[in-house]
C-alpha positions as CSV (number, residue, x, y, z in Angstrom):
1,M,111.0,-183.2,-66.5
2,S,114.0,-184.9,-67.4
3,R,117.9,-184.2,-65.9
4,G,118.8,-183.6,-69.8
5,T,123.0,-184.1,-68.6
6,T,123.4,-185.5,-72.5
7,A,126.2,-185.9,-74.5
8,V,125.2,-185.3,-77.7
9,I,127.1,-186.7,-80.6
10,D,127.4,-185.6,-83.9
11,F,128.7,-187.6,-87.0
12,D,128.5,-184.9,-89.5
13,N,131.0,-183.0,-87.5
14,L,133.2,-186.2,-87.4
15,R,133.4,-187.1,-91.2
16,H,133.8,-183.2,-91.4
17,N,137.1,-183.1,-89.2
18,F,138.1,-187.0,-90.6
19,N,138.2,-185.0,-93.9
20,V,139.6,-182.2,-93.6
21,L,142.6,-184.3,-91.5
22,K,142.7,-186.1,-95.0
23,Q,143.0,-183.2,-97.1
24,L,146.0,-181.9,-94.7
25,A,148.0,-185.4,-94.1
26,P,150.5,-185.9,-96.6
27,S,149.5,-190.2,-96.6
28,K,147.6,-192.0,-95.3
29,L,146.1,-191.6,-91.7
30,V,145.8,-193.7,-88.1
31,L,142.5,-192.8,-86.5
32,V,143.5,-193.2,-82.8
33,V,140.2,-194.0,-81.3
34,K,141.5,-195.2,-77.8
35,A,140.1,-194.6,-74.2
36,D,136.9,-195.3,-75.8
37,A,137.3,-193.0,-78.6
38,Y,138.4,-190.2,-76.3
39,G,134.7,-190.2,-74.4
40,H,133.1,-190.3,-77.6
41,G,131.8,-194.0,-77.9
42,L,134.3,-196.5,-79.1
43,K,131.8,-199.0,-81.1
44,Q,129.8,-195.9,-82.7
45,V,132.8,-193.8,-83.7
46,V,134.3,-196.5,-86.0
47,Q,131.0,-197.5,-87.4
48,A,130.1,-194.1,-88.2
49,L,133.4,-193.5,-90.6
50,D,134.7,-195.2,-93.8
51,N,137.4,-196.1,-96.2
52,V,139.7,-195.5,-92.9
53,D,143.7,-196.8,-93.3
54,C,143.8,-197.2,-89.9
55,F,142.4,-197.3,-86.3
56,A,144.9,-197.6,-83.3
57,V,144.0,-198.2,-79.8
58,A,146.1,-198.7,-76.6
59,T,144.9,-202.1,-74.9
60,I,144.1,-205.5,-76.7
61,E,140.1,-205.0,-75.6
62,E,139.6,-202.0,-77.3
63,A,141.4,-203.8,-80.2
64,L,138.7,-207.0,-80.0
65,T,135.8,-204.1,-79.9
66,V,136.9,-202.1,-83.3
67,R,137.7,-205.5,-85.2
68,K,133.9,-206.5,-84.0
69,Y,132.6,-203.4,-86.4
70,R,135.2,-203.4,-88.7
71,P,136.4,-207.1,-89.6
72,K,138.9,-206.2,-92.4
73,T,140.5,-202.5,-91.6
74,K,143.5,-202.4,-90.2
75,I,144.0,-201.9,-86.2
76,L,147.0,-200.8,-84.5
77,L,148.1,-202.0,-80.7
78,L,149.8,-198.8,-79.9
79,E,151.2,-200.7,-76.5
80,G,151.7,-203.6,-78.5
81,F,151.2,-206.7,-76.9
82,L,152.3,-207.4,-73.7
83,D,152.1,-211.7,-72.8
84,K,152.2,-214.3,-74.9
85,Y,148.1,-214.8,-74.5
86,E,147.9,-210.8,-76.4
87,L,150.6,-211.8,-79.1
88,K,148.0,-214.8,-80.0
89,I,145.1,-212.8,-80.5
90,A,147.1,-209.9,-82.3
91,F,148.0,-213.0,-84.6
92,E,144.6,-214.5,-84.8
93,Q,142.6,-211.3,-85.4
94,H,145.5,-209.8,-88.1
95,F,146.2,-206.6,-85.6
96,D,149.3,-204.7,-86.4
97,S,151.2,-204.0,-83.2
98,V,153.9,-202.0,-81.9
99,I,157.0,-203.2,-80.5
100,H,159.2,-201.0,-78.2
101,Q,161.1,-203.2,-76.4
102,Q,163.3,-205.9,-76.4
103,E,161.6,-208.3,-74.4
104,Q,158.7,-207.9,-76.9
105,I,161.3,-209.0,-79.5
106,Q,161.8,-211.7,-78.3
107,M,158.3,-213.5,-77.3
108,F,157.3,-212.4,-80.9
109,E,160.7,-214.3,-82.6
110,D,159.8,-217.1,-80.0
111,F,156.2,-217.5,-80.7
112,Q,155.5,-220.8,-83.3
113,T,153.1,-219.8,-86.3
114,N,152.7,-219.7,-89.5
115,Q,151.0,-216.4,-89.8
116,V,152.6,-212.9,-90.4
117,M,152.4,-209.5,-88.3
118,N,152.7,-205.9,-89.8
119,V,155.0,-204.5,-86.8
120,W,155.6,-200.7,-86.4
121,L,158.5,-200.7,-84.3
122,K,158.8,-197.5,-82.1
123,Y,162.3,-195.5,-81.8
124,D,162.5,-193.1,-78.4
125,S,163.1,-189.9,-80.1
126,G,163.8,-187.9,-76.6
127,M,160.4,-188.8,-75.1
128,N,161.4,-191.2,-72.6
129,R,158.5,-193.2,-72.6
130,L,158.5,-196.5,-74.9
131,G,161.0,-197.4,-77.8
132,F,164.7,-198.2,-78.6
133,S,167.3,-195.8,-78.7
134,G,170.3,-195.6,-80.8
135,D,171.9,-198.5,-81.5
136,E,169.2,-200.7,-79.8
137,Y,167.1,-199.3,-82.6
138,S,169.5,-200.4,-85.3
139,R,170.0,-204.0,-84.1
140,A,166.1,-204.4,-83.4
141,I,165.4,-203.5,-87.4
142,K,167.8,-206.2,-88.6
143,T,166.1,-208.3,-86.6
144,L,162.8,-207.7,-87.7
145,E,163.8,-207.7,-91.1
146,N,165.2,-210.8,-90.9
147,N,162.0,-212.6,-89.2
148,N,159.8,-214.2,-91.6
149,K,156.6,-213.9,-89.3
150,V,156.9,-209.7,-90.0
151,N,155.1,-208.7,-92.8
152,E,155.7,-205.3,-93.4
153,L,157.9,-203.0,-91.1
154,I,156.9,-199.4,-90.3
155,L,159.2,-197.0,-88.4
156,M,157.8,-195.1,-85.7
157,S,158.5,-192.5,-83.2
158,H,156.6,-190.0,-81.0
159,F,156.6,-186.2,-80.8
160,A,156.7,-184.3,-77.2
161,S,156.3,-181.1,-77.6
162,A,154.7,-180.5,-81.4
163,N,151.9,-178.4,-80.0
164,Q,154.8,-176.0,-79.5
165,K,154.8,-175.0,-83.1
166,H,158.3,-173.3,-82.7
167,N,160.2,-175.8,-80.5
168,K,163.3,-176.7,-81.7
169,F,163.1,-180.0,-80.0
170,N,160.5,-181.1,-82.4
171,T,163.3,-180.3,-85.4
172,Q,165.4,-182.5,-83.1
173,Q,163.8,-185.4,-82.6
174,V,162.8,-185.4,-86.5
175,E,166.8,-185.2,-86.7
176,K,167.2,-187.8,-84.9
177,F,164.6,-190.4,-86.1
178,I,164.8,-189.9,-90.3
179,K,168.9,-191.3,-90.0
180,F,166.8,-194.7,-89.3
181,K,164.7,-193.9,-92.9
182,T,165.4,-196.5,-95.3
183,S,162.5,-198.4,-97.7
184,H,160.2,-198.8,-94.5
185,E,157.5,-196.5,-94.0
186,I,157.3,-194.4,-91.3
187,S,155.5,-192.7,-88.8
188,I,155.7,-189.6,-86.2
189,S,153.5,-187.1,-86.7
190,N,150.3,-186.7,-84.3
191,S,147.2,-184.1,-84.2
192,S,149.3,-181.4,-83.4
193,A,152.1,-181.9,-85.9
194,L,149.9,-181.9,-88.5
195,L,147.7,-178.9,-87.7
196,N,151.1,-177.1,-86.9
197,H,152.5,-178.6,-89.9
198,I,155.5,-180.4,-88.7
199,N,154.9,-183.3,-90.1
200,I,157.1,-185.4,-92.4
201,A,156.7,-186.0,-96.4
202,D,154.7,-189.9,-97.2
203,E,154.4,-190.7,-93.4
204,W,151.7,-191.9,-91.0
205,C,149.9,-189.5,-89.1
206,R,148.1,-190.6,-86.4
207,V,145.7,-188.3,-85.2
208,G,143.0,-188.5,-81.6
209,L,141.9,-185.5,-80.8
210,A,141.7,-183.5,-83.7
211,L,139.3,-186.3,-85.3
212,F,136.5,-185.2,-82.4
213,G,136.9,-181.5,-83.5
214,V,139.2,-180.0,-80.7
215,S,142.5,-178.8,-80.7
216,P,145.5,-180.0,-79.4
217,I,147.7,-177.1,-79.3
218,E,147.3,-174.0,-76.7
219,D,145.6,-170.8,-77.2
220,K,143.9,-172.3,-80.7
221,T,140.3,-174.0,-80.8
222,A,139.5,-176.1,-83.8
223,H,137.5,-173.3,-85.5
224,D,140.8,-172.1,-86.0
225,Y,141.4,-175.4,-88.3
226,K,138.1,-175.6,-89.6
227,L,137.3,-178.7,-87.6
228,K,133.5,-178.9,-86.0
229,P,133.2,-180.3,-82.5
230,V,131.6,-183.8,-82.2
231,M,130.7,-183.6,-78.8
232,T,127.9,-180.9,-77.3
233,L,127.5,-181.5,-73.3
234,K,124.3,-180.3,-71.6
235,T,122.4,-180.2,-69.1
236,N,118.5,-179.2,-67.6
237,V,117.5,-176.3,-65.1
238,I,116.4,-178.5,-62.1
239,A,115.4,-175.6,-59.6
240,L,115.0,-171.7,-59.4
241,K,116.4,-169.4,-56.3
242,Q,116.4,-166.3,-55.2
243,I,119.2,-165.4,-52.8
244,K,119.5,-162.4,-51.3
245,A,122.8,-159.9,-50.6
246,G,125.2,-161.5,-47.9
247,E,123.5,-165.3,-48.2
248,T,126.1,-167.9,-49.4
249,I,125.9,-170.5,-51.9
250,G,127.1,-174.1,-52.1
251,Y,129.4,-176.6,-50.2
252,G,131.7,-174.1,-47.6
253,Q,130.3,-171.0,-48.0
254,A,132.6,-170.6,-50.8
255,Y,130.9,-167.9,-52.4
256,T,128.8,-165.0,-50.6
257,A,126.1,-162.7,-52.9
258,K,127.3,-159.0,-53.3
259,T,123.8,-158.1,-54.0
260,N,120.1,-159.7,-54.5
261,M,120.7,-162.1,-56.7
262,Q,118.5,-165.0,-58.9
263,I,120.2,-168.6,-59.6
264,A,119.5,-171.7,-61.5
265,I,120.5,-175.2,-60.2
266,I,121.4,-177.1,-63.6
267,G,121.7,-181.1,-63.4
268,I,125.4,-181.9,-63.8
269,G,128.3,-182.0,-61.4
270,Y,131.7,-183.9,-60.6
271,G,129.4,-187.0,-60.4
272,D,129.2,-186.6,-64.3
273,G,132.8,-185.6,-64.9
274,Y,132.6,-181.9,-64.6
275,P,135.4,-180.4,-62.8
276,W,135.0,-179.4,-59.3
277,S,137.9,-177.3,-59.7
278,L,135.9,-175.0,-62.0
279,G,133.8,-173.8,-58.9
280,N,133.4,-170.1,-59.4
281,N,135.8,-169.7,-62.1
282,A,133.6,-170.3,-65.7
283,T,130.4,-169.9,-67.5
284,V,128.1,-172.0,-69.1
285,K,125.6,-171.1,-71.8
286,L,121.7,-170.2,-71.2
287,N,119.6,-169.0,-74.0
288,N,122.3,-168.1,-75.8
289,Q,124.0,-165.9,-72.7
290,Q,126.5,-166.7,-70.4
291,A,125.8,-167.5,-67.0
292,R,128.6,-167.8,-64.5
293,I,128.8,-170.6,-61.8
294,V,128.8,-169.4,-58.5
295,G,129.5,-171.5,-55.2
296,R,131.4,-174.9,-55.5
297,V,130.4,-177.9,-57.8
298,S,128.7,-180.6,-56.3
299,M,128.5,-184.2,-57.4
300,D,125.0,-183.7,-58.4
301,M,124.5,-180.3,-59.4
302,M,126.0,-177.1,-59.4
303,A,124.8,-173.1,-59.3
304,I,124.6,-170.5,-62.2
305,D,123.9,-166.6,-61.7
306,I,121.1,-166.1,-64.2
307,S,120.5,-162.6,-62.9
308,D,121.8,-160.7,-65.9
309,I,120.5,-162.8,-68.5
310,E,117.7,-160.8,-70.5
311,I,114.5,-162.1,-70.2
312,V,115.3,-163.4,-67.1
313,D,111.2,-164.1,-66.1
314,N,111.4,-166.8,-69.2
315,I,114.0,-169.2,-67.6
316,T,111.8,-172.2,-66.5
317,I,112.9,-175.8,-65.1
318,G,113.8,-177.7,-68.0
319,D,115.3,-175.5,-70.1
320,S,118.2,-177.1,-71.8
321,V,121.6,-175.3,-70.4
322,L,125.2,-175.6,-73.0
323,I,127.7,-177.1,-71.1
324,W,130.4,-177.1,-73.6
325,G,130.4,-177.6,-77.6
326,I,127.9,-175.8,-80.4
327,N,123.8,-176.1,-80.4
328,A,121.0,-173.6,-79.9
329,N,122.0,-172.1,-76.6
330,G,125.8,-170.8,-78.4
331,N,128.8,-172.0,-78.5
332,L,131.4,-172.6,-75.9
333,P,134.7,-174.2,-76.8
334,L,135.6,-177.3,-74.7
335,E,139.2,-175.6,-75.2
336,T,137.8,-172.3,-73.1
337,V,136.5,-174.9,-70.2
338,A,139.4,-176.6,-70.3
339,S,141.8,-174.0,-69.9
340,N,139.5,-172.3,-66.6
341,A,139.8,-175.8,-65.1
342,K,143.4,-175.4,-65.4
343,T,143.6,-178.8,-67.7
344,I,143.4,-179.9,-70.4
345,P,140.6,-180.9,-73.1
346,Y,141.5,-184.6,-72.9
347,V,140.9,-185.1,-69.3
348,L,137.3,-183.2,-69.9
349,L,136.3,-185.7,-72.6
350,C,137.9,-189.1,-71.0
351,Q,136.4,-188.6,-67.6
352,I,132.7,-187.7,-68.6
353,T,131.2,-190.5,-66.5
354,S,128.6,-193.6,-67.2
355,R,125.5,-191.7,-65.5
356,V,125.6,-189.0,-68.8
357,H,123.2,-189.9,-71.5
358,Y,124.7,-190.2,-75.1
359,Q,122.8,-189.2,-78.4
360,Y,124.0,-190.3,-81.2
361,V,123.0,-188.0,-84.5
362,E,123.5,-187.6,-88.1
């Protein structure tokens, strides 16, 4: 018998989503694969995708991993180089780099090399995280236009609330940013902006979560955008128990049985990345039927109520349980699990721990 806690990564669905997003995009796509490709496996994901315009990552280590498997593809450092050592690697490995502060410009100007780099110059249009503001940005553009180490200069910014289609702040950000558009290519849109059709014509769209078949927009699922979930998380039943009315289940006696009931113990817990907050507040699927979590989520396991499942007597140790995604046990969107946990899908994907087995399938 196996605990069976497995993240199944479907490459066919990954490629399907890539094609859907390419059709939506007004121009080229940047595929954001930071944080181990949002928990899907960086090296596996980049090898599974062909004809990619650009991959984007957060760290130099992530960029080096992508370069190992995609020696000729454009790779963008979203936070740029943070010291001279990283700048040296960026030149040597032909990385594109974001520049978002004056210290980076100074480092870039002082660096001695005969090589050139594609620079993505970041404008802070209101998110107040990274980027130049107002006149600073104009001066930075002129400085880099006159630097012979710059190959292409691309102007970029970042939406703060693109998941809210009718938020007036989106329009304000575009109006502030578009004033700087000249002959340079531009990029501002993320997955939410592309799916909400608030992107700019002819820009580079940077897509992350949508590539993996998850909606970044509240109250929407991937299905609403013809996207398919790339990850299905599952585990197995590891024990079965009969509970009498009045007995409690789990740590802190957080759940008391109102009637006699049957529960299954399944092999997943917060030690695997499943949220502790979901105890008594969410469901999984077994035999294509919903089963509610009862009691607190433990480190390695949790209890589910199987009393109302049809043909409950046929449930045995080793049966598969769907945590999120799609398989023979049904469909349980990650967006729903995240909403129940009062968190966002990004968190659930990125907090899966190393003891979860990964299975890559076509």
